[in-house]
N, C-alpha and C positions, 0 to 999 in steps of 0.2 A: 151436385147430386150425392145424397148419402149412400154409403157402401156398407156391405156386410162381409166380414172376413171370418172364415172358419179356421180355427187353429188346431192342428193335430200333432201330438208329439208322442213318440215311443222311446223308451230308454234302453230296452233290451230286444234281442232278437225274438224272444218269446212273446212279446206284446204284439198286438195286431192293429195296424193302421185301419184296416178295412172295417173292424168293429166300431172304431170311433167315427169313421166316416159314415157308416150305416146309421148310427145314433143321431148324428147331426142331420143327415138327409131326411130321416123319418120325422125329426122334430120340425125342420124347416118346411117340409111339405104339409104337415099337419097345421102349422101356424102361418102358412102362406108367406114364408120368408125366402127371398131369393139370395143365394150365396153368390157373391160377385168374385171372391178370391179364396182359393184354398191354399193354406200354408201347411205343408207336411214335413215334419222333421224327425230324423232318427238320431237322437242325441241324448246323452246321459243327463239325468236330473241334477247331477253334481256340477254340471257346467254352469257358468255364470249366466245371468239374465241376458247379456249381450249375445253370448254364444248360442243360447236357445232361441234367439230371434225375437224375444218378447220386447226388448228395448227398441229394436227397429220397427216393430209393429206399432208400438205406442207412439212413435214419432210420426207415422204415416196416417194415424187415425185422427179424425176431426170431429167436431161437435155434430151429434146426430148420427154418427156411424155406429156400427154394432160389431162387437167381437163375440164369437160364439164358440164354445168348446164342449166336448162331451162330459167333462167333469173338471172340477176346480183344481184338482191336483196337477193338471196338465200345464198350468201357467206358473206354478211356483213349487219349490222343493221344501218350503217351510211355511208355517202360518204367517210369520212376519213378512215374507216375500209376497204371499198372496195379498195381505193387507195393503202393502205398498203398491202393488200393481192395480188393484181394484180402486184404491184411493185416487191413483193418478188417472185412471179411466173416468171415474165420476167427475173429477175436477175439470176434465176436458170436455165433459158433456157427452161422453161415449157410453152407449148401452152395452151391458155385459150380460151374457147368458151362459150359465153352467147347467147343462141339462140334467145330469144325475142328481144334483142338489136341488133342482127345481128353483134355481136362482135366476131372477131377471131384474137386474138393476138398471134403471133408466134415469135420464136427466129429468124426466117429468115427475117421478117420485123421489126427488132429491133427498127430502127429509128421511124417508124410509131407508134409502140407500146409505145415508150417512149413519143412521142408527145401526144398521147391519155391519158397517165398517167399524164402528165403535165397539160392537160386540166382538168382532174378529180381533181387534186390537187388544181388548181386555183378555180374551182367551190366549193371545200370543204372550202377553205379559205374565199371565198365570202359568203358562207352560214353562217359561223361563224360571219363574220363582219356584215352581215344584221341582224342576231339574236341579236348581241350585240347592234346595233343601235336601233332596235325596243325595246329592253329592257330599254335602257336609255330614250327613248321617253315615253314609258309607265310609267316608274317610275316618271318622271318629271310631267306627266299629273296627275298621282295619287296624288302627293304632292300638286300640284296647286289646286286640288279639295278638299284638306283638309284630304285626307285619310292617316292614319298613318300606315307605313309599319314597320314590325318587330314582334318580339315575345311578346305577352301580359304577364303581370306579372302572376305568379302562373300557367304558362303553361309549360308542360314538353318539354324538348329539343327534336328537330327532326333533322334528317340529312337534311331535306328539308329547314331548316332555312337559309342555305347558298345560296339557290336557289330562295329565296322569290321574289326578284326583277324580275327574269326571269319568274316565275310563274305568277306574276301580269301582266307582259307584254303580255304573251300568252293568258291569260284570256281576256284581252282587245282586242286582235285580234280574239276573238270568237273561240279560239281553245278549244275543248272539254276537260273536266276534265280527262276523260279516256285516251285521246291522250297524255295529259301532263304527266299522271302517267306512261304511257309506255315510253315516252322520258326519264323520270328521274328514271326509273327502280324501281317503287314502285307499290303497288296494287292500284286499283281504290278507294278502301275503305280508304286506308291511305291518298290518295290525297284529297278525299272529306273531311276527318276529319281535315287535315292540313288547307285547304282553309277556312273551317268553323271556326276553332279556331283562325286563324290569320285574320279573317274578310276580306278576299280578294275578296269576291263576293258581 
């Protein structure tokens, strides 16, 4: 017998599980869908797919089952992750519903689903290309202005050293330090310290 799983995730105390649950309940009642299992997690989007429970859910779903969420951002922290998860669902014949985006991918409209996945993949690639181009432009501009990029002497090594050019580019685009920290999976304090010691601001 096919089952329907509702997936709810919040990453901060300010976000509300009840709001997501209400949206899913309203949608399911309107469309006469019975929710068999509720999965509710309070965990950062920076955690891995496994930690966020998605990988476990994917393993338990079978052909004809349905995964429903209030919005697509609940299942992945990046476009590439969302593409990966949706592609895996469709290949298993699992239906996927994201209410806010009015997305309903099913095994019955497989061609339409694959087209949508293809568009997502194209957007993901474009997102990476644009970031790469902005990074190159930002680095060139920094060098032309005489700014030295790199780790100063007597400064301890950081895993962010390999991302220094990307960080510089994002700062020049007026992306907040906290947002950059979230993108690179570090604490805001660590990002502030890195930017200060590398003299990027």
